[in-house]
C-alpha positions as CSV (number, residue, x, y, z in Angstrom):
1,M,122.8,106.1,119.0
2,G,119.5,106.4,120.0
3,E,117.4,109.8,120.4
4,T,118.1,110.7,124.3
5,L,115.4,111.5,126.7
6,F,115.3,115.5,126.3
7,E,116.1,115.1,122.7
8,K,112.7,113.0,122.2
9,L,110.2,115.0,124.6
10,K,112.0,118.3,122.8
11,D,110.7,116.6,119.2
12,G,107.4,115.2,120.4
13,L,106.8,119.5,121.7
14,S,107.8,120.9,118.9
15,K,105.4,118.2,116.6
16,T,102.4,119.4,119.2
17,K,103.9,123.2,118.5
18,K,103.6,123.1,115.2
19,N,100.4,120.8,114.9
20,I,98.3,123.8,116.6
21,I,100.0,126.0,114.7
22,S,99.0,124.3,110.9
23,R,95.3,123.8,112.7
24,I,95.2,127.4,113.2
25,E,96.6,128.7,109.9
26,N,94.5,126.0,108.2
27,L,91.3,127.4,109.8
28,F,92.5,131.1,108.8
29,H,92.9,130.0,104.4
30,S,90.0,128.3,104.5
31,Y,87.3,130.7,105.2
32,G,86.9,133.7,103.1
33,S,84.4,135.9,105.6
34,L,85.3,136.0,109.5
35,N,81.6,134.2,110.2
36,D,80.1,132.9,113.3
37,E,81.5,129.1,112.0
38,F,84.6,130.3,111.9
39,Y,84.8,131.9,115.4
40,E,83.4,128.6,116.8
41,E,86.3,126.5,114.9
42,L,88.6,129.0,116.3
43,E,87.5,128.5,119.8
44,E,87.6,124.5,119.4
45,I,91.5,124.8,118.5
46,L,92.0,126.9,121.1
47,I,90.4,125.1,123.6
48,S,92.0,121.4,122.5
49,S,95.3,122.9,122.5
50,D,95.4,123.6,127.0
51,I,94.9,127.5,126.3
52,G,91.6,127.4,128.6
53,V,88.4,128.6,128.4
54,A,88.9,132.0,129.8
55,S,91.6,132.9,127.9
56,T,90.8,131.3,124.5
57,Y,87.0,133.6,125.0
58,K,89.7,136.9,125.8
59,I,91.4,135.8,122.9
60,I,88.3,136.1,120.9
61,E,87.4,138.7,122.0
62,E,90.2,141.0,121.2
63,L,90.8,139.3,117.4
64,K,86.9,140.0,117.1
65,N,87.7,143.7,118.3
66,E,90.4,144.6,116.6
67,V,89.4,143.1,113.5
68,R,86.1,145.4,114.6
69,K,88.9,148.1,114.6
70,S,90.7,147.4,111.5
71,D,87.5,146.7,109.0
72,I,89.1,144.0,107.8
73,Q,86.7,141.4,107.3
74,D,89.0,138.8,105.1
75,A,90.4,135.7,107.1
76,K,93.3,135.6,106.0
77,K,94.5,139.4,106.6
78,A,93.2,138.5,110.1
79,F,95.9,135.9,110.5
80,N,98.3,138.4,111.2
81,I,96.3,140.1,114.1
82,L,95.5,136.8,116.1
83,K,99.3,136.1,115.9
84,E,100.1,139.7,117.8
85,I,97.3,138.7,120.2
86,L,98.4,136.1,121.0
87,I,102.7,136.9,121.3
88,S,100.9,140.1,124.0
89,F,99.2,137.1,126.2
90,L,103.0,135.9,126.2
91,Q,104.3,137.9,128.0
92,I,106.6,137.8,130.8
93,Q,105.6,139.1,134.2
94,N,108.4,140.2,135.7
95,C,109.2,137.4,139.2
96,E,113.0,138.4,140.3
97,I,113.8,136.8,143.6
98,K,114.3,139.7,146.5
99,D,117.9,141.5,146.8
100,E,117.6,141.6,150.7
101,Y,119.7,139.5,153.1
102,P,119.7,137.7,155.1
103,L,117.1,135.8,152.6
104,C,115.1,132.6,153.3
105,I,113.7,130.4,150.0
106,I,111.5,127.8,150.2
107,I,111.7,125.5,147.1
108,V,108.1,123.6,146.5
109,G,106.2,121.6,143.8
110,V,105.1,118.7,143.1
111,N,106.9,115.4,142.3
112,G,109.4,114.6,139.2
113,V,109.7,118.8,138.3
114,G,112.8,119.2,139.4
115,K,113.0,121.2,142.2
116,T,116.4,119.6,143.8
117,T,118.1,121.1,140.4
118,T,116.9,123.8,140.6
119,I,118.2,124.5,144.4
120,G,121.3,123.5,143.5
121,K,121.8,125.9,140.6
122,L,120.5,128.6,142.5
123,A,123.1,127.5,145.2
124,Y,125.6,127.7,143.3
125,S,125.2,130.9,141.9
126,Y,124.3,132.7,145.0
127,K,127.9,131.1,145.9
128,K,129.9,132.2,142.7
129,S,127.9,135.7,143.2
130,G,129.7,135.9,146.5
131,K,127.2,134.7,149.3
132,N,127.7,132.3,151.7
133,V,124.8,129.7,150.9
134,L,123.7,127.1,153.2
135,L,120.7,124.4,152.2
136,A,118.4,122.6,154.8
137,A,117.0,118.6,153.0
138,G,113.7,119.0,153.8
139,D,112.6,115.8,151.6
140,T,113.2,113.6,154.3
141,F,110.5,111.2,152.6
142,R,111.6,110.8,149.4
143,A,114.3,108.0,149.1
144,A,118.0,109.0,148.6
145,A,116.5,112.8,148.9
146,V,119.5,113.8,150.9
147,D,122.2,112.0,148.9
148,Q,121.4,113.5,146.2
149,L,120.9,117.4,147.5
150,E,123.9,116.8,149.0
151,I,125.8,116.5,145.6
152,W,124.8,119.3,144.6
153,A,126.5,120.9,148.5
154,Q,129.5,119.7,147.3
155,R,129.5,120.7,143.7
156,A,128.4,124.0,144.6
157,G,131.0,124.2,147.5
158,V,128.1,125.3,149.7
159,N,127.4,123.2,153.1
160,L,124.5,120.7,154.1
161,I,123.0,120.9,156.8
162,K,120.3,117.2,157.5
163,Q,118.9,114.3,159.4
164,G,118.0,110.9,158.8
165,E,115.5,109.5,156.9
166,G,112.2,109.8,157.9
167,S,112.6,113.2,160.1
168,D,110.3,115.3,160.7
169,P,110.9,117.4,158.5
170,A,110.4,121.0,159.8
171,A,112.3,119.7,162.1
172,V,115.2,120.3,159.8
173,V,115.2,123.4,158.4
174,Y,114.2,124.7,162.5
175,D,117.9,123.5,162.6
176,A,118.6,124.7,159.7
177,V,117.1,128.4,160.4
178,H,119.4,128.6,163.7
179,S,122.5,127.2,162.2
180,A,122.2,129.5,159.1
181,K,122.2,132.4,161.9
182,A,125.0,131.0,163.2
183,R,126.8,131.1,160.8
184,K,125.6,134.5,160.0
185,C,124.5,132.7,156.2
186,D,123.4,135.1,153.4
187,V,121.3,132.1,152.1
188,L,119.5,129.6,153.2
189,I,117.5,127.1,151.0
190,C,115.2,124.9,152.4
191,D,114.0,121.5,149.9
192,T,110.7,119.9,150.4
193,A,109.6,116.7,149.5
194,G,107.6,116.8,146.3
195,R,104.0,116.6,147.1
196,L,99.8,116.9,145.4
197,H,98.5,120.1,145.6
198,S,95.4,118.7,146.2
199,K,96.3,116.5,149.5
200,K,95.7,118.6,152.5
201,N,97.7,117.2,154.6
202,L,100.6,117.3,153.0
203,M,99.9,121.2,152.8
204,E,99.5,121.2,156.1
205,E,103.0,120.5,157.0
206,L,104.2,122.9,153.9
207,K,102.2,125.7,156.0
208,K,104.5,124.3,159.2
209,I,107.9,124.8,157.7
210,K,106.8,128.1,156.5
211,N,105.4,128.9,160.5
212,I,108.1,127.6,161.4
213,I,110.9,130.4,158.9
214,I,108.6,133.3,160.0
215,R,108.3,132.8,163.7
216,E,112.3,131.8,164.1
217,Y,113.7,134.4,161.4
218,P,111.9,137.3,161.7
219,E,114.8,139.3,160.0
220,A,115.8,137.6,156.9
221,A,113.5,138.2,153.5
222,H,111.1,135.0,152.5
223,E,111.1,133.4,149.4
224,T,109.0,130.5,147.9
225,I,109.7,129.6,145.0
226,L,106.6,126.6,143.2
227,V,108.7,124.9,140.5
228,I,106.6,123.3,138.0
229,D,106.7,120.6,134.6
230,A,107.0,124.0,132.0
231,T,104.6,121.0,129.9
232,T,101.8,120.4,132.5
233,G,99.3,123.2,130.7
234,Q,96.8,125.2,132.8
235,N,97.1,122.1,135.9
236,A,99.7,124.6,136.7
237,L,97.1,127.5,137.4
238,A,95.6,125.1,139.9
239,Q,98.8,124.1,141.8
240,A,100.1,127.9,142.0
241,K,96.7,128.7,143.4
242,L,97.0,125.9,145.9
243,F,100.4,126.3,147.2
244,D,100.1,130.0,146.9
245,E,96.5,129.7,149.7
246,S,98.7,127.0,152.1
247,I,101.4,128.8,151.9
C-alpha cells in the first residue's frame, strides 16, 4: 500500500528538519574558531531556513554574548549554546481560550487550513464537557462548506444554524447569535469563509461579522481563533498581523 498524504508530508518535513540541523552541525564542526566568516555562514543558514531576518540577528547576537561571557573560542563547544538559544525561542506561549460563558468564538483563516475540522473538534470538546453548543455556518461561499459543517455538528451532537449557499454570512451569524441567546447556549462557534489576508474587501466582511457579534451579543465573552497551517513559515506572522488589525 502506498504512503498516505499525511505520511508523505510528515516524511518531507522530517527531511527538511534533518537538512537544517545537518547544515548547522556541519558549520560548527568545520570551523575551528568563531570568526566573522563563521557568523556570516550561520546567518545565511538561518535566514534560508525561514527563521526570519529579525530572529536570525537576535539569535546570533545572543550566541555572541553567551560565547563572550563563557570565554569560548572553539566553534564545536559553542554548538550546545546555540541549541539552548533556539530552544528558548520555541517556548509555547499561553493562549488558552476564555473560560467564561456565554462564549462566542469566530474561526478565521485562509483557504484549506482546517477551520471546519477545528470547529468540529472544539464543538465535540465543549459538548463532552457538558456545554450547550451551537454552530453558525458562516462559510456560504465554498461549495459544500455548509454540508461539511453539518456532518461535524451531527458527529458532535450539537445544533447548527445555516442558510443557503451564497447567503450573506453576516446574516447567518446574526441569526445564530439570536438563536444562541434564545436557547441559552453556553458556546457559539462561527465558521467563516477562507480568505487571503491581503484581500481588503474580504477582511472588511470579517469586520462586519465581528461588529454584529459585539453589538448583538455584548453579554458574551468574545474570542477569535486564527487557524494557520503549521508549515506556513514567516508568512504566518503577516497573516496574524493583518487578521488582528481587521478584527
